[in-house]
C-alpha positions in Angstrom: 0.0 0.0 0.0 1.4 3.4 -1.0 0.7 5.5 2.1 2.3 8.6 0.6 -0.8 9.1 -1.5 -2.8 9.6 1.7 -0.3 11.3 4.0 3.5 11.1 4.0 3.6 10.7 7.8 1.9 7.3 7.4 5.2 5.9 6.1 6.3 6.1 9.8 3.5 3.9 11.1 5.7 0.8 11.8 8.2 2.9 13.6 5.4 4.8 15.4 4.0 1.5 16.5 7.3 0.5 18.1 7.7 3.8 20.0 4.0 3.6 21.2 4.2 0.0 22.4 1.9 -1.3 19.6 -0.9 1.2 20.1 -1.9 1.2 16.4 -2.7 -2.6 16.6 -4.8 -2.0 19.7 -6.7 0.8 18.0 -7.3 -1.5 15.0 -8.7 -4.1 17.3 -11.1 -1.5 18.7 -12.0 -0.4 15.2 -12.8 -3.9 14.1 -15.0 -4.5 17.1 -16.8 -1.2 17.2 -17.1 -0.3 13.5 -16.5 -3.3 11.2 -18.8 -5.8 12.9 -22.4 -6.5 12.4 -24.7 -5.9 15.3 -28.0 -4.2 16.1 -26.7 -1.5 13.8 -25.6 -2.7 10.4 -21.8 -2.4 9.7 -22.2 0.0 6.8 -24.1 2.5 9.0 -21.3 2.3 11.6 -18.8 2.9 8.8 -20.8 5.9 7.6 -20.9 7.2 11.1 -17.1 6.9 11.4 -16.9 8.8 8.2 -18.9 11.7 9.7 -16.7 11.7 12.8 -13.6 11.9 10.5 -15.2 14.8 8.6 -16.0 16.6 11.8 -12.4 16.0 13.0 -11.2 17.2 9.5 -9.1 14.0 9.1 -8.9 13.7 5.4 -7.0 10.4 5.3 -9.5 8.9 7.7 -12.6 9.9 5.9 -11.1 8.8 2.6 -10.6 5.4 4.2 -14.1 5.2 5.6 -15.6 6.3 2.3 -13.7 3.4 0.7 -14.9 1.0 3.4 -18.5 2.2 3.0 -18.4 1.4 -0.7 -17.0 -2.1 0.2 -19.9 -2.5 2.7 -22.3 -1.7 -0.2 -23.4 1.7 1.0 -25.2 3.4 -1.9 -24.5 6.9 -3.1 -27.9 7.9 -1.7 -27.0 6.5 1.8 -23.7 8.3 1.7 -25.4 11.5 0.6 -27.8 11.4 3.6 -24.8 11.0 6.0 -22.9 13.8 4.2 -26.0 16.0 4.6 -25.8 15.4 8.4 -22.1 16.3 8.4 -22.9 19.5 6.4 -25.7 20.5 8.6 -23.9 19.9 11.9 -20.7 21.6 10.6 -22.2 24.6 8.8 -20.0 26.0 6.0 -16.9 24.2 7.2 -18.8 20.9 7.6 -20.1 21.4 4.1 -16.7 21.8 2.6 -15.3 18.7 4.4 -18.4 16.7 3.4 -17.8 17.8 -0.2 -14.2 16.5 0.1 -15.6 13.2 1.3 -18.1 13.1 -1.6 -15.1 13.7 -3.9 -13.3 10.8 -2.3 -16.4 8.6 -3.0 -16.4 9.6 -6.6 -12.7 9.0 -6.9 -13.1 5.6 -5.2 -15.7 4.6 -7.7 -13.4 5.7 -10.6 -10.5 3.7 -9.0 -12.7 0.7 -8.5 -13.7 0.8 -12.2 -10.0 0.9 -13.1 -8.9 -1.8 -10.6 -6.9 0.5 -8.4 -6.5 -0.4 -4.7 -7.4 2.1 -2.0 -5.4 3.0 1.1 -6.3 4.0 4.6 -4.6 5.9 7.3 -5.3 4.0 10.4 -3.6 0.6 10.6 
């Protein structure tokens, strides 16, 4: 995976993991349990919720990852749009711009899927 495309800092993840006593792996375990598992709330809606959180936090690498994962979980463009509307509403003008960036990531992800490109993410 070419992490430079998301954020050059991500190239340091293995080294960062060493100096933080494996914290990234622990965070990934929590992510798998809380977001990427089916439960009373379907996984795709948990992923879309994580996307909203990432938009709110203005973490572009994160929301790009969650957009990609939402597509893999078969979230439709309409479902994504409703969640992006929440992000826009709750964030006002700033939220709207970050939601627009997430929509752009969705469109790019679909273009990459059509061409067979692999996506990256920031968080593992």
